[in-house]
N, C-alpha and C positions, 0 to 999 in steps of 0.2 A: 234782693236786698243787698246793699253795699256792705262789704266786710264779712259777709257770711260765706264760708268756704263751700264750694259746690263739688260734690263727688263727681268724678268723671270715669267713663268707661270708653276705652278705645276698641273699636271693632275692626278687625281685619278680615277681608274676604279673599281667599285664594283657593283655586280649584285643585291644585296638585299638592301632595305631601311635601315636596321639595319647596314649593312656594310658601306653604304654611310654616315650615321650619325657618325659612328665611325671615318671614314676618315675626316669628317668635324671637329671633335674635335681635331684630330691630326694635321690638317693643318690650324687651326684657326689663328695661328700667322703668316702665310705666307702672303706676299703682295698680291698675286693673285693666286687663285686656282680654278680649275674646277673639279667637280665630276660628272662622267657620268656612265651609266650602261654598256656600251659596247665600244669596240675599235672603232666600226663604228661611234658611236656618237661623239667620240673625233675627228675622222678624219673629220666628217661633220662640227663640230664647227671650226676646223682649216682650212677647205677648202682644205684638202689634200686627194688625191685619194689613194685607197688601192694599195700597191706595187704589181706589176705584176711579173711573173716569166718568165725568158727566158730559152731556152733549149740549152744545149751544148752537145758535145759527151759524157760527163760524167754525164749527167742528168740535172734536173732543177737547175737554178741559180737564187736566189732571187735578185730582183732589189735593187739598193742602196736605202737606206732610204731617203725620201725627206728631204730637208733642210727646217726646219720650223722656223729658227731663226728670219727671217724678220717678219713672221706672229706673233710670240710670242711678239716681241717688240711692235707691234700694239695692241695686245690683252690685255697685262698686263697694267692695269691702274696705273697711278702715284698716290701716296697717295693723297687722297682728303681732303680738309679742309671743316669744316662746313660752310654753307652759312653765310656770314658776318651779314646778317640781322636776322638770327635765333639765339635765345639765350634762355637758361633755367636759370631762376633766382631761385636758390635753397633756398635763404633766404625767399622769398615770395611764393615759389612754384608756379611760373607762367611760361608760355611759351610766349615768345615775338617774334613777326615777324614784323619787321620794327617799326611802331608806335602803333601797336595793341598788346594787351595782353589777355591771357585767363588762368583761374585758372586750376591747375592740382591736381589730387588726389595724394597721396603718391606713389601709384603703377605706375600711369602714369608718374609722375616725374622721378622715379627711372629707369623705362624702357627707357624713352626718354633720360635721362642723359647718360646711357650706349651707346646708339646709336649715340648721338651727339658727344661724345668724340672720336668716331671711325667711321666717316661717310664712307660709302662704304664697310666697313668691315662687314662680315657676323657674326652675333652673333648666335651661335647654341642655340637651345631650352634649352639644359641642362645648358650651361654657363649663359644664361640670367636668367634662373630660379634660379640658384645658387646665382647670383649677386643680384637679386631683392627680391626673396622670402627667400633666405638663406638656401635652402636645395636642394637636388638632385631629389626630387620627381617630376616627370613629369605628372603622371596620363595621362589623355587624352589631356592635354595642353589647355583645354578650358579657364582656368583662364588667361593664357597668351594671347591667341587670343582675349579674351574680352577686355583686357587692350589695346592691339595694335589697335583694331578696334576703341576704344574711342579716342586714340591719333590721329589716322588717321583723324577721324572726326574733331577734334580740329584743326589740321593742315589745313584741307580743309576749315573750317570756317574762318580761318585767310588768306586764299588764298596764303598760303606759297608755294614756288616753290620746296618744299621738301616733301617727304612722306616716309612711311615705306613700303618697298617691302618685300614680302614673298619669301623665297627661299625654294621651296617645299621639304619637308622631311628633311630640315636642320635647318632653322631658319629665322632670319630677318636682314635687313640692311637698313640704312638711305640712301636715294638716291634722286636725282632730279626727279620731276614729269615727 
């Protein structure tokens, strides 16, 4: 139909963790993306079986590609808004959930502020490190993981319906518990 927005999902396939991180950086601005190691993982995620081949007098004929449009529309999330009861007060550097507050360190505040302004969006390790620490150095990433662990604990203490999810080998995102 004309004029009807179509949800889209970008699928990246890369065999090594380094290639997957690179793809995540490239696709970070996309509404929805999936990075997998193999075509089979992509098919499994989409619930699509591998195409079969038929034979004809002229040799094998590949089957038509399955239509995944309906599946993509269900998979691609609509842009999420931060939970209305969750707020980061930058002036006082506190996290507020409903009527409760908890103090944040500068790093906790800066990490959480990035994630709250783009809930559901994956922030790559590199992008988050650049935004919060101001450089591209990743090292082992233990500094970032330590801050995220502390913020998760504070969200849990407030019984917030939101937490920080890890996206293995890529980064973090704010999402419902």
